[in-house]
N, C-alpha and C positions, 0 to 999 in steps of 0.2 A: 970425714965420715958424717959429722954433724951437718955439714952443708948438703950432702947427698940426701940425708934424712929430711932435712927441712924442705928441699925441693919435692921429695916424695909426698910429704904431708900436704904441701900446697897443691900438688896435682890432685891428690885424693879429695881434698876439701873443696876444690873447684867443682866437684860433682854434686856437692850439696848446694842447692841454689839459693843460699842465703849467706851473704858475706860475713854477717855477725856470727852466725853459727860456725862458719868456716874458721873464724878466728878463735872461737872458744874451743873447738875441736883441736885446732893446731896447738894452742897453748897447752891443752891437756895432754896431747900425744907427746909433745916435746919433753914432758916431765916423766914419761914412762920409758922403760928400756925393755928390750926383749928379755924375757925371763923364762927359764925352764920350770920355775916354781910358780907360774902365774896362777894356776888353779889353787894351789896350796895357800898362796897369799890371800886369795879371795874366797876361800871355801866358806867362811862364815857368812859373807855377804851373799853368795850364791844360794846357800841354804835358807837364808832369811827371805830371799825373793820367793822361793817355793812356798814357805810357810805363809807369808803375807798374802800371796795370790790366792791361796785356798781359804785362809781364815781372815777375810777382808775386814771384819769388824773387831778383830782382836787389837788390843793396845800394843804399842811399840814394845813396852816392857815384857808383856806376855809372849810376844813373838820371839824375843831374844831368849827367853827361858826355854822355849821349845827347841830353838836352834841349838842351844847348848847341849841339850839331851840327844840331838841327832848327829852332832859333829863326829862322833866316833865312827858311826856307820858311813858317813860321807867321806871320811878319810880313806876308806877302802876303795873308793871310786877314782881317786885322783891319779893313781899310777897305772893308767890304762895303756896297754900295748896298742900299736897302730892298727892291728888286725882285729882287735876285740871290739865288740859292740857296746856302746855306753848303756843301751837299754838293759842288757843282761846284767851288767855290773850294778846298776842303780835301782834295779827292780826291788831289791830288799829294802832299800832306803825309803821308797814310796810306801811299801807295805807297812813298814814299821811306823812311819809318820801317820798313816791313816788309823792304824791300831792305837796309836797314842791318843788321837782325838777321841776314838770310840771308848777307850778305857777311862778317859777323863770325862765323867758324866756331865760336869759343869759345862765343858766346851761343847759337847754334843747337843745338850739341851738349848744352850744359848744361841747356837747357830743353826738350829733346826736340822741337825744332821742325824738325828736318831734313826730315821728311816734308812739312811745309808748304812748305818752300823749293823742293821739286821740282815744284811746281804753278804754274799761271799766276796772274795778279793776283787775279781774282775768287775762284777756288777757294782761293788762298793766304790771302786775308783770312778766309774762312769757316773755314778750318783753324785759323788762329791764334785766332779767337773760340772755337772748340770747346775750347781748352785753358784758358780762363778758369775758375777755380773759386772759389766762395765759401769763404773760409777763416776759421774762428773761432779757430784754435789758434796763430797767429803770435805770437811774443813782442812785447811792446809796451813801449817805453821810457817811455811815458806812463802807467804804472801810477799809480793814485791813491795807492798806498802809497809812492810815491817823489816827494813834492812838492818836497823840497829840491833834488833833482837837476834837476827841471824848472825851478825858479826860478833855479837857477844858470845853466842854459842860456839862460834868458830874459834874465837880467841881462847876460850876455856879449854876446849878439846875439839880439834878439827875432825876427828874420826866420827863421833856421833852425828855431826852435821851431814856427812856423806851417808852414814848408815840410815839416818832418818829420811833423807831424800830417797834412798832405795826403798825404804819401808812405804813411804807415801806413794811413790810411783807404782810400786808393785800392787798395792791394794786398790789403786784407782784404775790400773790397766792390767787386769789379771790374765790377759792373753798376750801381753807383750813379752817377747822372748828375753830370757835372762841375759844373754850376751849384749843385747841392745841396752838394757837397763844398766849394766856395768859400764858400758861406754859412756852413756849420758850422765851417769853419776860422777865419772871422772871429769867430764866437761863442767858439770854443775859445781863440783868442788873447786876447780881451777877458777871459774868465774867468780865464785864467792870470795875466794882469797884475793883476787885482783880487785874486786869492787870495794872490799872492806878497807882497802888502802886509799880509796878515792874520797875526795871531799863531798861530792854529790853522789852518795851511795844509791839513792833511789833511782836516779837517772841511769846510773851504770847498770843496776839490776834490771831495769826495764829493757835496756839495749841488749844485754848479754843473756838474760834468762828467758825472755819471751820466745826467742827463736828455738831454744832448747825445748820448751814446752810444746811449741807448734810441731816440731819434728816428732816428738814423742807421741802426740795425739794422732798424727797422720800415719806413722808407721805402725802404731797399735791397731788402727783400723785395718791396715793391710794384713797384719798377723792374724787378727781375729777372722778375717775373711778367708785366709788360707786354711785356718782350722775348720771353719764351717764346710769348706769344700771336702776336706778329708773325712769329716764326720757324715755329711749328708749323702755324698756321692761315692761310687765305688773307687777302688784304688787306681783304675785306669784313667778316670777323669783327673784325679789329683796328679798322677804322673804326667798326663798330657799337658796340664797347666805348667808344670815345672819344665817339661821339655820345650815348650814354646818360649817361656821366659829365658831359659838358658841358651837356646839357639839364637834368640834375638841379641843376647849379650855377647855370646861367643860363637859367631857363625862360621869362623874358620876351622873350628874343631870338627873332626869327622863324626859320622853318625853314631858309631859304636861308643865313642868316648862320651858324647852328649847323652846317649841313652843310659849309660852307666851312671853318670853324674846325676841325671834327672831322678833315677831311682833312689840314689843315695840321699838327695835333697828331700825327696818325698818322705823317706823314712825319718830323716832328721826333723822335718816339720811335724810328723806324727809324735815323735818324742817330746818336742817342745810344746805341742798342743796338749799333751797329756799332763803337763804341768811339772814335770821333773826337771827343775832348773839346772841341777847338777849335771844330769845326762845331756841336757840341751847345750850347756857351755862346753862340755867335753866333746860332744858330737860336732858342734860347729868348728871347734879348734882342729879336730881331726880332718874334717872336710876341707877347711881352708889350707891346712898343711899339704894335703894331697893336691889341691888346686894349684898351689904355688909350685909344687914339684913338677907340674905338667904345664906351666905357663907358656912354654915355647910352642906347644901344640894347641893350647886352648885360646889364648887371647894376648895380644900385644899391649892391651890397656891395663892389665893388672900388675905389671912389674912394679910400679911405685907402691902399690898396696902391699905387695909381698915383703917389702922392706920395713913395714910398720910393725910395732909391737902389738901384742894382744892387749885389749880387745879390739883395737882400732883396725886391725887387718881385716877382720870379717866384715865390719860395717863398711869399710872402704870397697871391698870386692863387690858387695851387694849393690852399692851405689855407683859403681864404676860405669864409665861410658861404654855404650855398645861398640863393638869392633866392626870393621867393614868386612863383608863376606867375600870369600873367594868362590866365584860361581863357575869355575872351570870344569866342575864335575858334570855328570850326565844331566841333560835338561829336564825340567819339570814335566814336559810333554810325555815322557816315557810312562807316566802313570795313567795316561789316557789314550796312548797310541800303541803301547806294547801288547802284542797278542798273548803274552804269558802272564798278564796281570791276574787273570782269574785263577790260574794254577797257584800263584803266590798267595792270593787271597784265601783260597781253599786250604792250602797247606799250613801257612803261617800268617793268619789274619792280623794278629797284633803287630807283627814285624813290618808288614807292608804299610799299615796305617800309620805307625810311628815314623817310618821313614818318609812317608808323604808329608806328615806334619812337620818334620825336620826340614825337608827341602822347601816346603811352602813358606815356613816361618823365616828362613834365612833370606828368601827372595822378597819378603814383604815385612821388613822391620817396622814400617810405618803403621801397620795395622795393630789394633789392640788385641789382647789375648782372646776375649770372647768372640771377636769377628773371625779370627783364624780358626777357632774351634768350631764355628758354624760351618766354615768351608770343609773342615775335616769330617764333620757329621754328614754333610751333603755327599761327600765322596764315599764314605762308608755305606750309606743307604743306597747310593748309586750302584756300587759293586754288588751289594746284597741282592739287588733287583736284577742287574744285567747278567751276572754270572750264572743265573738260572736259565738264561735264554740260549737258543741255538746259535745265534750270532752275537755274542756278548760285546765284541769290539765295536760293532756298529752302534751299540747302545751306549757304552761308556765313553766313546770318542767325543760325545757332546759335553763331557765333564767340564772342560775349560769355560764354556759358555755359562754353565750353571754356577761355577765358582764366582765368575764375574758378576752374575746376577745377584747372588747373596750379599756380596760386598756392596754392590750398587744400591740395593734396597736398604741396607743398614745405613749407608752414607746419606742417602736421600732423606731418611727419617731424621737424622741428626741435623741436616741442613734445614729441613722444615721447622724443626724446633728452634734453631738459631734465628731463622728469618722471623718467626713469631716473636721471639724475645726482643729482637730489634724493633719490630713494629709496635709491640705493646708497651715496651719499657719493663724494667725489672719488677716493679710492684704489681702491675696488671698481669704480667706473665705468671707471677706467683699465684695470683688469684685464679687464673685459668687452670693451673695445676691443681689447686685445691678443689675446684669443681670436678675435674677429671678423676682425681683419685678418691674423692668422697663417693663418687658413683661406683668406682671399682671396689672400694673397701669401706663401706659405710659403718661397719662394726667398730672401726677404730674411733676413739674419742676425737672430738674436734681439736683438742690440744695436740694429740698425736699426729693428726693429719697436717696441722699447721707446721709442726716441727719437721716432719718427713718431707713435705713439699718445699719447705724453706731450704733444705739441703739440696734438693734438685734445682731450685731456682738459683742458688749460690753457685752450683756447678755450671749452669748456663752462663751466668755473669762472668765466671772465670774463663770458661772454654770458648765461648762464641766469638770473642774478639780476635782469637788466634787465626793463623792462616788455615786454609781448607783442610790440609792433611793433619795438622796438629789439633784442630778443632774436633775432627772425627775421633781421633784416638783419645783425646782428653774427655770428651763426653761419654764415650764407651767405658773408659776406665773409672770415671766417677760413678756412672750408673751401676756398675757391678758392685761397688762398695755400698751404695745407698740401698739398692734392692736387696743386697745381702743382709743388711741390718733389718729391713722389713721382713725378710724371710725368717730371721732369728726371732723376731717378735711373733710371727705366725707359729713358729715351732713351740714357743713358750705358752702361747694362748691362741689357738686356731682362730683365724679371721673369717674366711669363707672358702668354699670349694675352689673358686676360680683362682684366688691367691695361692692356695695350696698346690694347685696344678702347676702354676707358673714357677713356684719355688722348687718343686720336687721333680718335675718331668725332665727338664734338660738344662744343665748349667749354661751351655753355649747359647741356647735360645731363650734364656730367662728374660732379657730385656725386650725382644720382639713380642714375647708372650704378654708381658705387662702392657706394652704399647697397644696391643690389640684387645686387651681385656675391656669388656663393655660393662654396662650397669648390672649390678648384682640384683637380679629380679627376685631372688628369694628373700631379700631383706624387707622386713616390715618395720618401719620406724615407730617407736613408741610415741604416744602423744606427749608433747613437751609444753610446759607452761612458758609464758614470756620470759620469766626469770631464768629458765633453763636454756632458752635459746640465746639470750644475750644478757650480760650483766650490766643493767642500767642503774648506776648510782653515781654519786658525785665524785667517786674516786677517778672516774673517767676524765674529769676536768683537771686532775692533778697528774694524770698519766703522761709519761714521755711519749714521743711520736711512735717509737717501736712498740710500746705496750698498747697504744691505741690501734695500731695496725694489727696486732695480734687479736685484739677483741673483735675488730671488724672482720677478720678472716675466720675466726671461730663462729661468728654469726653466719657468715657465708656458708661454711661447712654444714652447720645445723639446718640451714634453709634447704640445701641440696638434699640432705637426708630426708627431709619432709616431702620434697617434690623433685625427685631425681629426673623426671622427664620434662620439667619446665624449661622454657627457652632461657638461654644464658643471659639475654638482655633483661629478663625479669629479675634475675638475681642481682645484676649490676644496678638496676634502678633502686632496689631495696638498700644496697650498700651505699649508694649516693645519698639516699634519704637519711640513713643512719649517720653519715658524716655531717650532714646539714643539721640534724637533730642535736648532735653533741656540740657542734659549734654554737648553735642558737642557745641551748640551755645552759651552757657553761658561761655565757655572758649574762644570763638572767640573775636576778637577785636571789631567788630560791632555786638553785640549780637542781637539787634532788627532786623537788616537787615537779619541776618542769619536765625532767626526764621521765618520771613515772607517768605523768598525765599524757605526754606526747606519745 
């Protein structure tokens, strides 16, 4: 049995594209067994995830105090029947938790939650959720540079090391789902125990812990993005996203099975995004048990996953390889050639659109989710127009050409970006993005624009060397996350009407909308002094190359804000002058005076 499980683990972890992380996950999974009491054994940890994600500034000790007070209520949620909804069971837990914060005036004042406490239950919950913030700057006692301290804590009592990892991860990543935090905490604990036996602990920690951090950062972004879709757009969009993802992963499953699962997953995402970690863990466990009970009809790729213990089973299925589709069913052309399409569209519009989405997704696993949703939107608009005509078939029979055109246009734009990246090089490509996006969103600070475009430039550096098909999907998938973050920034503090339109109008066409966005003609730049445009002092002479690059790009952004219609060559000439100025003055005897004078 152990050999079979080992093979299963290795198959699962081959899906995680980092061998070091595969090893950490494998080591952790091998120490766990299938347990009927999984939630009961981890109830305290799961409750602490919920508390730390809402009260991000609270100390570890105070989080544990609140957890202790909530455990009795959490106990009632752990013995859920297969047909029972975790949201119903755990609603009282969330209500009691929020009441606890509001009744403790010190907590409410310290965390600026007083306004939330003056509202009723539903509005109160939404208000608390709005205060959650992704935070990268919190201090971390688990620095790789402090292995001795971590090992000393682990030697004294290994449980608090794992608990404190859960606490730190939860408060830094408030939208990361509870089951993922539990999985990675098990990996972290196993890695620590392994490294503390090594002579060179620092090197071991670097090798084993950095991949865990990287995975957590990346999947946290994806979870936050899924939450944004559920909040900003209607439930049909959220379900469509899940239907595409699920169909690409399990294309052998029939439409009705996929549609049911997509709805279940959408509902689970809503529970997890609402911050109820207990309900999230319960819900995922239920969903994965159901998925494994149907593995014969869903996918041949999840069998190894279903042999794993919790919490690794869920993470395995999510990261599993896409299955190969069986395309023996009716051809896709029936959606553009069947004379009864309009009757179906009139009688059951949602059904025919979902079935089209399912059939198109399983035939095009190479396309990113937003591209497939663009095709689906084009089809919906086409039927909405054609089915009002006397001869609708003549009208919608051109659908296939329209689908090809929307894919081709999206593909060509990505190719143009990658050609430009190759022509300019990474640094100059980043500069080009700063010029473009400062014109589109000049209300953002220069620092914000540099960071935002840095992420876009990094995506191009990662995606553009890939083959044509992978490059297309990679750039589209990266753009949806980066633009999602920009739209969350707009939601928190509105940028301008153009950005708002692109964020709110259509999830599928969000990227093309931003690509086409022009100069914000309504923006009037305030007059800036020289010091506000660029920071010219001798600190520049001590700056690392990356810091110098950032200052140069902030200057570029501020110049574009002042003269958005100036030719790009003019901006570049100023940037070249700036580089020469820094180089010359930093070699001068009195560099500060030289910088100010020049």
